[in-house]
Structures are given as structure tokens and as C-alpha cells.
N, C-alpha and C positions, 0 to 999 in steps of 0.2 A: 709335635703339634697334635692336639686332640681332634676328634672327628667333628666336633662342633665348630672348631676353629676352621678346619680345613674346608667347611661347606658353607661358611659364612660370605654372602655376597659382599663384593668389594666395591665401595663407592669412589667414584672419580674425584679427583681434587676439586672440580668445580661444584659438585654436589655438596661435598664436605664444607666448602667454603661458604656457600649460599646458606646452607642450613645451620651451620655451627661455626661462625667465623673465628670464635676463640680456640675451637678445637683445630681448626684448619691450620692455626699459626704452628701447631706442634705435630700434626699427625697427617697432613696432607702431602704425601710424596716428597717429603724433604724439608717440610716446616714453612715458615712464614714466607720465605722468598718464593717457593713455588706456588704458594696459595694466591700471593698478590699477583704472580705473573698470569695465572690462570684467570683471575678476575679481570685483570687488564685486557686479556684477549677476548674475554667474553664481552667486556664493554665495548671493545673495538668492533666486534661482530654486530652488536645491537645498533651502534651508531651507524655502521655501513648499512644495515637494513632501514634505519630511520631516514636516511639520506635519499632513499629511493621510493617513489610512489607506488610501484609495482613489486610483485614478489622477484627475488633474486636467485640467480643460480650460485651454486657452490663456488664454481670457478672465478665469478665476478667477485664473490665475497673474499675468496683467498686473495685476489689481486688487489682488491681495495684496502685490505688489512695488512697484507704482506706475511700471511700466515700460510704454511704449507696447506695443501688441500685436505691432508689426512688429519692435521691438527684441528683445523676449522671444522671439519665433519665431526670429529669426536666432541668438541665443545657445543657445536649446535645440537648434537643429539641429546646432550645433558639440559641445553636450554629447552628443547622440544619437551622433554619430560617434565620440566618445570612449568610448562605452558608460557614462557617467556617468548618463545619462538614458535610458530606453526609451519610445518612442512606440508606444502601444497602439492598438487598434481605436477607430474613431470619433474620432482625433486628440487622444487623451487621453495624458497624460504620467505617468511614475512614475519613482522612483529606479532607476538601473541597477545591473548586476551588478558593474560595475568598482568601484563604491564598497564592495560587499560583500568582493570580492577584496582591496582595499587595506586595509579595516578589519580583516579576518581576519589579514592578513599583519602589520600593526602590533601587533595584540593579541596574536598568537602570539609574536612576537619579545620584545615586552616582558614577558609572563608567563614565557617561557622564561628570559630573562635574570635577572629578579627571583628565580625559583626556584633558578637554577643558581649564582649568583655565590659563595655561601659554600661550596658542595659543590665547586666548581671549584678554590677555593683550597687547600682541604683535601687535594685530590687532587695539586695541585702540590706542596704541602708535603711530602707521602709520598714522591712519585717525584722531586721535584727537576727535572722536566722541564716543558715547555710544555703547558698543557691548552687546547683550543680548543673553543669552542661555535660550531656553524655550522648553517645552515638551507638548505633547497633554494630555488632560485628559477630556474624554466626548466631548462635543461640544465646548470645550474651549482650549486655550493654557494657560500654567502655567509658569511664569517667575521663573526660579530656580537659575540663577546667572547672574551677570552683571559685566562689566569693564567700569568704566566712572571716570570723573574728572571734577573739576569746569571748566575747559578749553573746555569741550564739548559744552558749550553754551546753554545747554537745561537742564531745571529742569526735573528730573527723576518723572514721575507722578505715575507709577505702580511699587510699590516695589517688591522685590523678594517675590515670594508667590502669587502676583497678578495675576488675570485672564483676559482674553479678547476673545471675540468670534472668531471663526476660520476664517470667511469670512471677517473680518475686519483688519486682520493682514497679514503680509508678511509670517510669519512663519506658521499661520493657513491655508493659502493657499497652502503651501508645503504639509501639512498633507491631505487637501482635494484633491489635485492633485494626490495623491498617491493611492486614492481609487476609485472605478468604478462609472459610471453614477447613478446608482440605489441608491448607498449610499450618493451620493452628493444630489440627489433629496430628499431623506429621512431626510437629514440634514436640507435642506431648509424647508421641511414641518414642522419639530419640532421647528425650531428657527423662522420661517417666515422671515428670513434674515433681522431682525431689523437693522436699520441704527444707526450712531453714528454722522455723520456729512453729509453735502451735497454732499460729494464725496463718501460716503459709497455704496457699490454695494448691491442693495436690490432687484435685480430682477435675477431669476434663469437664464435666457438665457445669461445675461451680465456675471454672475459668471461662467458659464460653458466655455464662450469665454476666460475669465480671466485665468482659470484653464489650458486651452489648450495652452495658451501662456508660463505659468509655466512649463508644460511638455516639451515644445519646447526649452525654453531658459535655463532650469535647475536652475533657480532661481526665486524668487517672489518679488513683490512690494506691498507697502502700500503707496498709493499716498494720504495722509491726510485723510485716511478713518476712522481711529480710533480716531485720535486727529488732529484738525485744526493746521497747523503750523509744523507738525512733518511728515516727509517721512521716510520710511524703506525699506530696501532690505534684503533678507534672503536666504540662502543655506542651503540644508539639510545635516543632520548628520546620518550615517548609521552604524548598528552594524555588527556583524561577520556573521549574517545571511542574510544580504542586506536589512533588515527592517530599515525604517526611524524611528529614535528614537527621534530626536530633531531637532530644528532649530537653526542656528547661524544667528543673524541679526545685521545690523548697523542701528541706529536710529539717526536721525539728523534733525536740523531745515530745514524746506523746501527748503531754497536757499542755503543751504551748502552741501546737499548730492550729491555726485559725482559718476556718472557712472564709472568713472576710478577705483573705488575701488572694482568693482564687481569681476574682476578676483582674487584679493587677498582674497576677501571674501570666493569665492568658493574654492580657493586653501586651505585656513585655514580650512574651514569645512571638506575638503577631508583629510586634516592631523589629524584631530580629529577622522574621521572615520576610517583611518588606525590604530590609537591608540586602537580602539575598535575591531580590527580584520578584518575590512572590506577591501576586495580585489576588487578594481575597475575593474580590468581585467577580473573578472569572472561575472561582472554585465551583465544582458541581456537588 
């Protein structure tokens, strides 16, 4: 064994399982059986925590799950590292914020897709162009649904589940326009505003001017900034709390995108927002 191997930190089977389930099947302390056993025990601990309204002691979790205290403690430590569990004062445990984040993400995506599917198809039928539904995840948008057909005249490059930087997309600009200047500048510092085409906005001052126009008009544009030959327009979708949760966009070959579609795009996004409980009359 060389020195790099001897100093390499060893991952627990739970950490391997959560990060790389396929790797866990062959590498996690004996293979698939061990990985599944660890995941089952972790799930049992999470279920036990979910069953109690207050933080729970290790001995009570051990009793509720039938796990030896040392085994429960080891798995809980991994869950704490992953933010699936929080360790509070006096050695008590409670469910962590990571579960809330994941649950909110799943809930939001499922609700938006369900509310949007018919309206997206109607907008596609009206325009003949590709209609995309996207959400933000970190510094990117993720395409979660699409309405299109061969008559759209444009090959769909990014499949459902595909990602793109916020500043290069119409929907991404919606999300950037919804945060304050400090957050926009932090985004620019993290991403360096890397470009994709000659039209990409790669200067912070230009991006800030663009976001000001988005706020003013209530919709956003992508002028061949992500892909040459493709232009997009997007309007925001809001939930019952008034939070921007998704963007609805029309993508078309550059010469086919029509500004006349903007009112219908905005109205369609508004209809989806209403289905999610958004009340535009209460918006400030």
C-alpha cells in the first residue's frame, strides 16, 4: 500500500450509499447486502425521529429501532454530517434541515408540473414552439418538463433534467431578478459569468442592467446567449406564498420568436400560479 492509500480517509458504508448507491453495491464493507442493511437502519432511525415531536435521546432511538447503541450512534453521526439529522443540546437528536430542503424541492416540482402540464400544452398549440418548465437549483436552472413537437422547427438540445447557468437563460434571469444586488454579485463572483456564445452576458454591470429590465417588464429574454440560433422568453410562476418557484419559457429558432406571444406567455404563467394558490391582487 502506498502512502496516498494509507492516508486516504475511509468513508462509512452509509456515506458511500447516500453519495453513490451504485458504488455502494460493490464497495461498501462487503457489497450490496451491507449497503442495503445500513440504509435500512438509517431509515429506521429517521422514522423513529419523525414519530416524536421533540428531540430524542440515543438510548430511546436504540430501543425504538432495536439497534445497538453503538450502531445507532455511528449511523446518526453520518446522518448529522449529511444534515439529515441535527444533534442538539444534551446529546439529543432531531430531524435535520436537509430533509426539509429535499421535501420542499420534491413538493414544489411535483405541484408545479401537475399544475402546468395542460397550460403548457395549450401554449405550445398556440405558438407551435417549444414550451419549457424550469426551476432553480443552486446556480443553475433545471428543466423539469416540456411541451414540444416536430413542428417546433428546433431540435431540443437540453433534455428534461438538463441544466444551464442562470445568467444565460431567460428563466435564470427571472430568478436572479428576484434577489438583491448583493446576492447577484455573489453569484457573479462564484460563476465568473462564464459565457456560452458571443451574445452571452459576461460583465456584471451588463447583467445588472438586464435584470433591471426584467423587473420592469415582468418577463425575461435569452437572445442567443445559451445557444446560437435559439431565443427564449420567460415569465415567472409563483406559489401561494408569493415566492418565485419556476419559470415558463418559449424557445424558438431566432427568426421565429414573436413578441406577440409575450402577453399569452405571461397570462399562462399567471394561470399556473393561480393553480398553486398565488393571489396576484395581494402581491406588492
